C-alpha positions as CSV (number, residue, x, y, z in Angstrom):
1,M,81.6,128.3,-12.2
2,S,77.9,127.5,-11.7
3,E,75.4,126.9,-14.5
4,T,73.3,129.9,-15.5
5,T,69.5,129.8,-15.8
6,L,67.0,132.4,-17.1
7,N,65.7,132.8,-13.4
8,D,69.1,134.2,-12.2
9,P,69.0,137.8,-11.2
10,A,69.8,140.2,-14.1
11,P,73.1,142.0,-13.9
12,N,73.3,145.8,-13.6
13,P,73.4,147.0,-17.2
14,H,75.0,150.3,-16.4
15,A,78.5,150.7,-15.0
16,T,79.3,153.4,-12.4
17,A,82.0,156.0,-13.0
18,E,84.0,154.2,-10.3
19,Q,83.6,150.8,-12.0
20,V,84.7,152.2,-15.3
21,Q,87.9,153.7,-13.7
22,A,88.7,150.4,-12.1
23,A,88.1,148.6,-15.4
24,Y,90.9,150.5,-17.1
25,K,93.3,148.6,-14.8
26,D,91.5,145.3,-14.9
27,T,90.7,143.9,-18.4
28,K,88.4,141.1,-17.1
29,L,86.3,143.6,-15.1
30,A,86.2,145.7,-18.2
31,Q,84.9,142.6,-20.2
32,V,82.1,142.1,-17.7
33,L,81.1,145.7,-17.5
34,Y,81.2,146.4,-21.2
35,H,79.3,143.3,-22.2
36,D,76.7,143.5,-19.4
37,W,76.2,147.1,-20.6
38,E,75.7,146.0,-24.2
39,A,73.8,142.8,-23.6
40,E,70.2,143.9,-24.1
41,S,71.0,146.1,-27.2
42,Y,73.8,144.0,-28.7
43,D,71.7,142.2,-31.3
44,D,70.2,145.5,-32.6
45,K,73.6,147.3,-32.5
46,W,75.2,144.7,-34.7
47,S,72.1,143.7,-36.8
48,I,72.2,140.2,-35.4
49,S,69.2,138.0,-36.1
50,Y,68.3,134.3,-35.9
51,D,66.7,134.0,-39.4
52,D,68.0,133.0,-42.8
53,R,70.2,136.0,-43.2
54,C,72.4,135.4,-40.1
55,I,72.0,131.5,-40.3
56,E,73.6,131.8,-43.8
57,Y,76.3,134.2,-42.6
58,A,77.3,132.1,-39.7
59,R,77.4,128.9,-41.7
60,G,79.3,130.6,-44.4
61,R,82.0,131.5,-41.9
62,F,82.1,128.0,-40.5
63,D,82.3,126.4,-44.1
64,A,85.0,128.9,-45.2
65,A,87.1,127.7,-42.2
66,A,86.2,124.0,-42.2
67,P,84.6,123.0,-45.5
68,D,85.2,119.3,-45.0
69,A,83.9,119.0,-41.5
70,A,81.7,115.9,-40.8
71,L,78.3,117.2,-39.7
72,P,76.5,117.3,-37.5
73,Y,78.5,117.4,-34.3
74,E,76.8,115.9,-31.3
75,R,77.7,118.5,-28.6
76,A,79.2,122.0,-29.2
77,L,80.6,124.7,-26.9
78,E,80.8,128.4,-27.7
79,L,83.4,130.6,-25.8
80,G,82.5,134.2,-25.4
81,C,79.0,133.6,-26.7
82,G,77.7,137.2,-26.4
83,T,74.1,136.9,-27.3
84,G,74.6,133.5,-28.9
85,F,74.9,134.7,-32.5
86,F,77.4,132.1,-33.8
87,L,76.5,128.9,-32.1
88,L,72.7,129.3,-32.2
89,N,72.7,130.0,-35.9
90,L,75.2,127.2,-36.5
91,M,72.9,124.9,-34.7
92,Q,70.0,126.0,-36.8
93,S,72.0,125.3,-39.8
94,G,72.6,121.7,-38.7
95,V,76.2,122.0,-37.5
96,A,75.5,120.7,-34.0
97,K,72.7,119.0,-32.1
98,K,73.3,120.3,-28.5
99,G,75.1,123.4,-27.4
100,A,76.6,125.1,-24.3
101,V,77.2,128.8,-24.2
102,T,79.8,130.5,-22.0
103,D,80.8,134.2,-21.4
104,L,82.4,136.2,-18.7
105,S,79.3,138.5,-18.8
106,P,76.3,137.2,-16.9
107,G,74.1,139.6,-19.0
108,M,75.3,138.0,-22.3
109,V,74.8,134.5,-21.0
110,K,71.3,135.3,-20.0
111,V,70.4,136.8,-23.4
112,A,72.0,133.9,-25.2
113,L,69.9,131.5,-23.2
114,R,66.8,133.4,-23.8
115,N,67.5,133.4,-27.5
116,G,68.2,129.7,-27.5
117,L,64.9,129.0,-25.6
118,S,62.9,131.2,-28.1
119,L,64.5,129.1,-30.9
120,G,63.7,125.7,-29.3
121,L,67.3,124.7,-29.2
122,D,68.9,122.4,-26.7
123,V,71.4,124.9,-25.0
124,E,72.8,125.3,-21.5
125,G,74.8,128.2,-20.3
126,R,77.5,129.1,-17.8
127,V,79.3,132.3,-16.8
128,A,82.9,131.2,-17.4
129,D,86.4,132.4,-18.0
130,A,87.9,131.1,-21.4
131,E,91.2,130.6,-19.7
132,T,89.7,128.1,-17.2
133,I,86.8,126.4,-19.0
134,P,84.5,124.8,-16.4
135,Y,84.0,121.4,-18.2
136,E,85.6,118.1,-17.9
137,D,88.3,116.8,-20.3
138,N,87.0,115.3,-23.5
139,T,83.5,116.7,-23.2
140,F,82.8,118.4,-26.6
141,D,82.9,117.4,-30.2
142,L,83.2,121.0,-31.4
143,V,84.3,124.3,-29.8
144,V,83.4,127.6,-31.6
145,G,83.8,131.3,-31.1
146,H,83.1,134.5,-32.9
147,A,85.1,137.7,-32.2
148,V,86.3,136.3,-28.9
149,L,90.0,135.5,-29.0
150,H,91.0,139.1,-29.2
151,H,89.3,139.7,-25.8
152,I,91.2,137.0,-24.0
153,P,94.4,138.1,-22.1
154,D,96.2,134.7,-22.6
155,V,95.1,133.3,-25.9
156,E,97.4,130.4,-25.9
157,Q,96.2,129.3,-22.4
158,S,92.6,129.5,-23.7
159,M,93.5,127.4,-26.7
160,R,95.1,124.8,-24.4
161,E,91.8,124.7,-22.5
162,V,89.9,124.3,-25.8
163,M,92.2,121.3,-26.6
164,R,91.5,119.9,-23.2
165,V,87.7,119.9,-23.3
166,L,87.6,118.7,-26.9
167,K,87.2,115.0,-27.5
168,P,90.0,113.3,-29.5
169,G,89.4,114.2,-33.1
170,G,87.2,117.1,-32.1
171,R,87.4,120.4,-34.0
172,F,87.6,124.1,-33.1
173,V,86.5,127.0,-35.3
174,F,87.0,130.6,-34.4
175,A,85.9,133.4,-36.7
176,G,85.6,137.1,-36.7
177,E,89.0,137.9,-35.2
178,P,90.5,141.2,-36.3
179,S,93.7,141.2,-38.3
180,T,96.5,143.7,-37.3
181,V,96.3,145.6,-40.6
182,G,92.5,145.4,-40.8
183,D,92.0,146.7,-37.3
184,F,94.1,149.7,-38.1
185,Y,92.0,150.9,-41.1
186,A,88.8,149.9,-39.4
187,R,89.5,152.0,-36.3
188,W,90.6,155.0,-38.4
189,L,87.5,154.8,-40.6
190,S,85.3,154.4,-37.5
191,R,86.8,157.4,-35.7
192,A,86.5,159.6,-38.8
193,T,82.9,158.6,-39.4
194,W,81.9,159.3,-35.8
195,E,83.6,162.7,-35.8
196,A,82.1,163.8,-39.1
197,T,78.5,162.6,-38.1
198,T,78.5,164.2,-34.7
199,R,79.8,167.4,-36.1
200,V,77.5,167.7,-39.1
201,T,74.4,166.9,-37.1
202,K,75.1,170.0,-34.9
203,L,73.8,172.1,-37.9
204,P,70.3,173.3,-37.2
205,F,68.6,171.8,-40.2
206,L,70.0,168.4,-39.2
207,A,69.1,168.5,-35.5
208,S,66.5,165.7,-35.9
209,W,69.4,163.4,-37.0
210,R,71.3,164.0,-33.8
211,K,71.0,161.8,-30.7
212,T,70.7,163.5,-27.4
213,Q,73.9,164.5,-25.7
214,E,73.3,161.9,-23.0
215,Q,73.0,159.2,-25.6
216,L,76.2,160.4,-27.3
217,D,78.0,160.5,-24.0
218,E,76.9,156.9,-23.2
219,S,78.1,155.8,-26.6
220,S,81.5,157.5,-26.0
221,Q,81.8,155.9,-22.5
222,A,81.0,152.4,-24.0
223,A,83.6,153.1,-26.7
224,A,86.2,154.0,-24.1
225,L,85.6,150.6,-22.5
226,E,85.6,148.9,-25.9
227,A,89.1,150.1,-26.3
228,V,90.0,148.4,-23.0
229,V,88.4,145.0,-23.8
230,D,89.9,144.8,-27.4
231,I,93.3,143.4,-26.4
232,H,94.7,141.7,-29.4
233,T,94.9,141.8,-33.2
234,F,96.3,138.8,-35.2
235,D,98.5,138.1,-38.1
236,P,97.1,134.9,-39.7
237,G,100.4,133.1,-39.6
238,H,101.0,133.9,-36.0
239,L,97.5,132.7,-35.0
240,E,98.3,129.4,-36.8
241,D,101.5,129.0,-34.8
242,L,99.6,129.8,-31.6
243,A,97.1,127.1,-32.3
244,R,99.8,124.5,-33.1
245,S,101.6,125.4,-30.0
246,A,98.4,124.7,-27.9
247,G,98.3,121.2,-29.4
248,G,96.1,121.6,-32.5
249,V,96.8,119.7,-35.8
250,E,95.4,120.3,-39.3
251,V,95.5,124.1,-38.3
252,K,94.6,126.5,-41.0
253,A,93.8,130.3,-40.9
254,V,91.5,131.9,-43.5
255,T,90.8,135.6,-44.0
256,E,87.9,137.6,-45.5
257,E,86.5,141.1,-45.8
258,F,88.8,143.8,-47.3
259,T,86.7,146.3,-49.3
260,A,83.7,145.0,-47.4
261,A,85.2,146.0,-44.1
262,M,86.0,149.4,-45.5
263,L,82.2,149.8,-46.0
264,G,81.0,147.9,-43.0
265,W,82.8,149.9,-40.2
266,P,81.7,153.4,-41.3
267,V,78.1,152.0,-41.8
268,R,78.0,150.5,-38.2
269,T,79.5,153.7,-36.8
270,F,77.0,155.9,-38.6
271,E,74.1,153.7,-37.4
272,A,75.4,154.1,-33.8
273,A,75.7,157.9,-34.1
274,V,72.1,158.7,-35.3
275,P,68.6,158.0,-34.0
276,A,67.5,154.5,-35.2
277,D,64.1,155.8,-36.5
278,K,66.0,157.8,-39.1
279,L,67.3,154.6,-40.8
280,A,64.5,153.0,-42.9
281,W,64.5,149.8,-44.8
282,K,66.2,151.5,-47.8
283,W,69.2,152.1,-45.6
284,A,69.3,148.4,-44.5
285,R,69.0,147.3,-48.1
286,F,71.9,149.6,-49.1
287,A,74.1,148.5,-46.1
288,F,73.5,144.8,-46.5
289,G,73.5,144.8,-50.3
290,G,76.8,146.8,-50.4
291,F,78.4,144.4,-47.9
292,K,77.4,141.4,-49.9
293,T,78.6,143.0,-53.2
294,L,82.0,144.0,-51.8
295,S,82.4,140.6,-50.1
296,W,82.0,139.0,-53.5
297,L,84.6,141.4,-54.9
298,D,87.0,140.5,-52.1
299,E,86.5,136.8,-52.7
300,K,86.3,136.5,-56.4
301,V,88.5,139.3,-57.7
302,L,90.9,140.5,-54.9
303,R,91.7,137.1,-53.2
304,G,94.7,136.4,-55.4
305,I,96.0,140.0,-55.4
306,V,95.7,141.3,-51.8
307,P,97.8,139.6,-49.2
308,R,95.7,137.6,-46.6
309,S,97.0,139.7,-43.7
310,F,95.3,142.8,-45.3
311,Y,91.8,141.3,-44.9
312,Y,90.0,142.3,-41.8
313,N,88.5,139.0,-40.5
314,V,90.7,136.1,-39.5
315,M,89.2,132.6,-39.0
316,I,91.2,129.7,-37.5
317,T,90.4,126.0,-37.3
318,G,92.2,122.9,-36.2
319,V,91.6,119.4,-34.7
320,K,92.6,117.7,-31.4
321,P,94.8,114.7,-32.2
322,S,93.1,111.4,-32.0
């Protein structure tokens, strides 16, 4: 596929009813529609930034997966880049010098390139399918992704492509993948929070806390597409086996966020269900502070007690044989 530039026409951010119906039967169409739909608001929705807060978070995920990696890498590729959150923040932290962002969604690639330009980073972008990566063999020193593998129909084929485009000795790091157990409780908590919030805000004295019905309907339609684009969940051991089968060595899966996920998902759902102007800095301090505190509890206290498959986030790393 051709390289994307900031001058390319913007994609249509809203799917028609006919497109949504077609997407239920075509997961890759669903990926494009959903992520084009979300592209311009995605950073706000997930509280993504490109300052110290998210630089520290992205680098923390990388270091947890690959603490002994020799930095910096010369050239890095991100699969399913979204708005560029993972690679751009990793580049700012010194993980890689040059970057390439790819995604099935033209809207996401455009936003990622715009973010990279505003940060002064050396980044190119392409609209690309992770199962057929449009780069030559032995091109990259590092391949990364955040919350992308669970969107890909054939994960092992994608991993084989990752091994192909990596240089010998190159490393891959994927983070933010949902565990099977974690996805179960996260979805249950999200549904319960959405139902409770949208019901309670119907009360007259809470009317100002309720989004318009049009906004709620749009969120529900986006959520319906989200259920189509989220294809997989992973057991950490199975993900390790898959990476080895694709040709990786020194493969290791690490998990994180147990109690932190039990707070994080209701918080994100509540934020999506109420008008943004109702949530002031005190709410942001509570949400971020609570997440950090529970993350510490998960890592320092519960790590040796709770099985790794119960944690929500799975990270996987490995190396292409030299």
